[in-house]
N, C-alpha and C positions, 0 to 999 in steps of 0.2 A: 504494500500500500504506500502511496506517495502522499505527502502532505503538501498542500498549496500554501506557501507562506509568503504572501504579499508580492505578487509579480515574479514568481519563480520562472516564468516562461514555459511552463509545462502544459499550457492550454486549459488549465482548470479555472481560469478567471479569478483566482485568488480566494475563492470561497470553498469551504468544506463544511460538512455537517459536524456538529460538535461531538456526536457519538462515533464519528469515524476517525477522530484524531488519536494517534498512538503516541501518548506523551512520553513513554519510555524511549521510543525511537527518536522522537523530536529532541529529547534531552541529550541523547547520544550524538546526534548530528550537531547540536549546538556546542557540545564539548569539543568535538573534532574541529569545528570551525574556529572556536576561540583558541584552541591550542595552535592551530595553523597561523592565526592572526598574531599571536604573541611571538611566535618564532620569526615572523617577518619583520617585526619592529627592531 
């Protein structure tokens, strides 16, 4: 399952139903993104 998080460009229009959001997966993606962002600084 993919989450549409504000203009991700995946064609979902940025809207998802609240009961379809996988918060654990979203948290893992955020952790990976932040780790990558910190290493770039």
